[in-house]
RONU-711898 format. One record per residue (C-alpha): x, y negated, z. Coordinates in steps of 0.2 Angstrom, whole numbers, padded with zeros to 4 digits, always signed. Example, Ala and Ser with C-alpha at 12.3 -4.5 7.8 and 13.67 -1.06 7.14 Angstrom:
BEGIN
+0062+0022+0039 +0068+0005+0036 
This chain:
BEGIN
+1137+0770+0144 +1133+0753+0154 +1149+0757+0164 +1158+0756+0148 +1153+0739+0142 +1156+0733+0158 +1174+0739+0159 +1176+0732+0142 +1169+0715+0146 +1180+0715+0161 +1195+0720+0150 +1192+0708+0137 +1194+0693+0150 +1209+0701+0155 +1214+0701+0136 +1212+0682+0133 +1224+0678+0146 +1234+0691+0140 +1233+0682+0121 +1236+0665+0128 +1252+0671+0139 +1259+0676+0121 +1252+0662+0112 +1259+0648+0122 +1276+0657+0125 +1279+0659+0107 +1273+0641+0103 +1286+0634+0116 +1300+0647+0116 +1302+0646+0097 +1309+0629+0097 +1317+0629+0113 +1328+0644+0107 +1334+0635+0092 +1339+0620+0103 +1348+0633+0115 +1357+0642+0101 +1363+0624+0093 +1370+0622+0111 +1378+0638+0111 +1386+0635+0093 +1391+0616+0098 +1407+0610+0095 +1410+0602+0113 +1414+0615+0125 +1408+0613+0141 +1390+0612+0133 +1394+0627+0124 +1401+0635+0140 +1384+0631+0150 +1374+0636+0137 +1381+0652+0134 +1383+0655+0154 +1363+0652+0156 +1360+0664+0142 +1370+0677+0150 +1362+0675+0166 +1344+0674+0157 +1348+0689+0148 +1357+0700+0162 +1344+0700+0174 +1326+0707+0172 +1311+0696+0168 +1301+0703+0183 +1315+0695+0195 +1314+0677+0184 +1295+0679+0185 +1296+0679+0205 +1310+0667+0207 +1301+0653+0197 +1283+0656+0208 +1292+0659+0223 +1310+0650+0223 +1302+0632+0225 +1292+0634+0239 +1307+0645+0248 +1321+0632+0243 +1311+0616+0244 +1295+0620+0255 +1285+0612+0238 +1267+0619+0236 +1267+0637+0225 +1265+0631+0206 +1248+0637+0198 +1251+0658+0194 +1249+0654+0174 +1261+0639+0174 +1274+0650+0184 +1272+0665+0171 +1273+0652+0157 +1288+0644+0163 +1298+0661+0165 +1293+0668+0150 +1298+0654+0141 +1314+0652+0147 +1317+0671+0145 +1312+0673+0126 +1321+0657+0120 +1337+0664+0126 +1334+0679+0117 +1326+0670+0101 +1342+0658+0102 +1353+0672+0101 +1344+0680+0084 +1346+0661+0078 +1364+0660+0081 +1367+0677+0073 +1355+0671+0058 +1362+0656+0056 +1383+0662+0058 +1377+0677+0046 +1378+0663+0031 +1395+0662+0024 +1404+0645+0024 +1406+0647+0007 +1388+0641+0004 +1391+0625+0012 +1405+0621+0003 +1397+0624-0013 +1384+0612-0007 +1395+0598-0002 +1403+0600-0019 +1386+0595-0027 +1385+0579-0015 +1373+0587-0005 +1373+0580+0014 +1374+0592+0029 +1354+0591+0032 +1351+0594+0013 +1362+0609+0015 +1353+0616+0032 +1335+0615+0025 +1337+0619+0007 +1353+0633+0006 +1353+0639+0024 +1336+0639+0033 +1327+0652+0020 +1341+0664+0020 +1341+0662+0040 +1323+0664+0042 +1324+0680+0029 +1338+0688+0040 +1330+0685+0058 +1313+0691+0054 +1316+0709+0058 +1324+0706+0075 +1311+0692+0077 +1298+0703+0076 +1304+0715+0088 +1306+0701+0100 +1289+0695+0098 +1280+0714+0099 +1291+0715+0115 +1283+0699+0122 +1264+0708+0119 +1270+0723+0131 +1279+0710+0144 +1264+0701+0147 +1260+0713+0159 +1273+0708+0170 +1263+0693+0175 +1253+0704+0186 +1267+0704+0199 +1262+0687+0204 +1242+0693+0202 +1239+0683+0185 +1222+0691+0178 +1229+0699+0162 +1224+0713+0155 +1233+0729+0163 +1229+0719+0182 +1212+0720+0177 +1212+0738+0172 +1220+0740+0190 +1206+0734+0199 +1195+0748+0192 +1207+0762+0204 +1199+0754+0217 +1183+0762+0211 +1191+0778+0209 +1191+0774+0189 +1210+0779+0183 +1203+0779+0163 +1202+0761+0159 +1220+0761+0163 +1222+0772+0148 +1208+0761+0139 +1220+0747+0137 +1231+0756+0126 +1218+0751+0113 +1219+0732+0116 +1240+0734+0116 +1239+0746+0101 +1226+0735+0090 +1237+0718+0095 +1255+0725+0090 +1245+0734+0074 +1241+0716+0069 +1257+0709+0072 +1266+0723+0063 +1254+0720+0048 +1259+0701+0048 +1278+0704+0049 +1278+0715+0035 +1268+0702+0025 +1281+0690+0029 +1296+0701+0025 +1286+0704+0007 +1287+0686+0004 +1305+0683+0008 +1311+0700-0003 +1317+0688-0016 +1331+0684-0003 +1339+0701-0004 +1358+0700-0004 
């Protein structure tokens, strides 16, 4: 029993790191993704081209590789000191998820018919008013399902931080294998399932609140 509680205490420490990676990534990647989405939809072709290539590179390479590049790259290329592991994790995760969120934003915004924008202009509304009063809530309704999938994936992707020795949940469990204990690895599933379960309920609630935007 003491063994169980000591393992639980150790896993909880790793779980808080997992939660921190998740929360900071989400807070930074959501607005950055919107900025990247506007860049991808820019009427200025050089900006649009650069942003689209950047998104293609980030979405086309593994997050694990991006973590290694962010952590070791500056030291190998510029001979800088290695940045703190947690900071490197956040940088890699924010860039990766911002690009995925950008594509979701872009798809949601472009799915709104031009007729609605034109109707707003006929009523004398400014572009800002049209976006916030006509377009935005409809976009939110349409992007919640794919966005929720990406956010739930983020919960599980936090385990990749162990590659650069960040003491997140799965890394904390792996340390017990040196003592011949395998069950802590399976025990981590309880933490992930609870986390994902809570997020699933939250997103279901959000979707219900937005049901009045059914098309």
